[in-house]
N, C-alpha and C positions, 0 to 999 in steps of 0.2 A: 306685714302685708306686702307682697310682690305687686310691681306695677303689672296692668295688663299688656299683654304682647301686643305690639304694634302691626297694625293690620298691614300686609303688604302692600308695597306700592303698585303692583302688578298680580293680577290673578286671571290668567289666559284661559279661555274655554278650549281645551285641545280638539274638541270636534269642529271648531269653526277658525282654529289659527294655524298657520304654516310658517315654517322656517325659510326664509330665502337666503341663500348663500351665492354671492356673486363672484364670479372670475378666480376661484380657488384652484389655478392651474399653476403646474410648477415653475414655467416662467414668469408668472406674475408673483407667486409667493417668495421667489428668489430675489427679487429687487430690493434694492434700500429702500425701505419704508419708514415711514414715521406717524405717530409716537409709538407705534407698536410694530415689532418685528412681523413679517410675514410668516413665520413658523409659529409665533404667539397667538396671531390672528387664526390661523390653522388649527391648532391644538383647542383654543377657545370655541372654534366653530365645530370641531369634530365632537367636543363635548355636549355643547348645545344640540348638536343632530342626534346624538345618542338618547339625550333627554327627550327631545320631541317623538323620537322612533318608539321608546319605552310607553307612551301615552297614547300612541296611534295618531298622533299630529302629522300631516305631510312634511317632508323636508323637500326644498327646491334646490337644485343645485343648476346654477345658471353659467355657461362659459362661452367666451366670445370666439368667434372664427372670423378671419379676416375674409371680406368679400373679394371677388375677383382673382385670388391667387390658386394657382395649379396644387400647391401643397401649403399646408399651415407649419408655421415654425416649429422646431422641436419644444416639448413642453407643453403643447397646446392641448392637451387632455385634462380633465379633472386629475388633482393629486391621488396617487394610487391610494386605494382603501377609504376614501372618501364617501364614495357611492354607496349604498345599500339597495337591495331588492326592495320595491315597492317607492323608492324616490322617484321624483320627479325631474327628469333631465332636460334642458332647455338650452338649445344653441342660438344664441343671437348673432347679428351681424351688423348691429347698431350698438351705440353705448348703453342705452337702457334694454333690459330683459323683456319687455312687452311687446314692440313693435314687430309685427308679422311671425312671432313665435307661439301663438296659441296659449299662452300662457295664462291669460285672464279666464278662458273657457276651462281649461283644466283645473284651476282654482275652484272657479264655480262650482263645477262638476263635484268637487268634493266639499262643497258647502262653506267654503273659506271666506271669512269676512275681515280678518286680521292678518297682518303678515308682519314678521320679526326679522330684522335685515340684519346681516353681517356681511363681510366681504371687502374686496379690494378693487377698486380705489373708491376710498369713502365718497369723494365729492365728482366722480365720475361715474361707473358702473353702478354702484349703489344709489347714488341720489337721482341719477337718470330714471333707474327702475322705480325708485320711490315716488318721484314725483308723477309718473304716469299713473301708479297704483293708487295716489291721492286724488287723481283726475278720474279714475275709476270706481271712487267711493271706498275703498279699502281703509279701515283704520291701521295705523302704522306704529311699530315700535322698532327703535334703533338701538342696538347694542353697541355702546360706544368700543369696548375693548375686544370686540369681534371684528373691527375694521381698520384700515391704515390707508394713508396716501402717499404720495412722493414727498410732501412736507408736513410737518406739523401744523403750519399756518392753513393748509388747505384742508386738513382732517378737521380742526378747530372751526373754521369757518362753517363747515356742513353741520357739525355735532352742536356747536353752540349758537349759530345764527338761523340756519335753514330749518335742520330737523326738529326742532321745538315747535315750528310754525306748521309742521306737517303731521307731528304725532308726540310720542313720548321717547325721551331718550334714558336709557338705564344702562347699566352694567350686566354682565352676564349673570352673576351672584344675584341680581334683582330679579330676573326671568322665573316666574312661578306660574303654576297651574291651579286654577280654581278648584277645590275640592268637591267633587261631585256627588 
């Protein structure tokens, strides 16, 4: 007799869930990051984005622009090939992705109530965006291996101390959609 298959830790409703990827820009992905390299975060994020698109769930790509400068630094666009038709692209001018961007309205127009997070830096852009999302009543999921920070202790503080208080922390392999 075989043991019953364990229930997945996460069963997301694709009609109510969006993937939110923060600051996956060439100049940020190229930084020395921990505990995951920027290129590894990018690969994991690209794989998740493809999975979300395949089930019709929105993908949100947030990038930062420095306010008050005539020209953005080189590498300030999203990594080439990351965005796909139909994705929601947001330009932020603060640490988090909600302030003054219309992101909440765009998510609500799609019927989204759950956000799955990845990006750089874990303790800055990702955490700031997630805290605002929590204040707005979204359910939150954090994909630990789809994030990195400038140091491992910064990443770990968010992932082990802060994020569990705001939502569910998983790995990319644990992200699953409910069978409909």
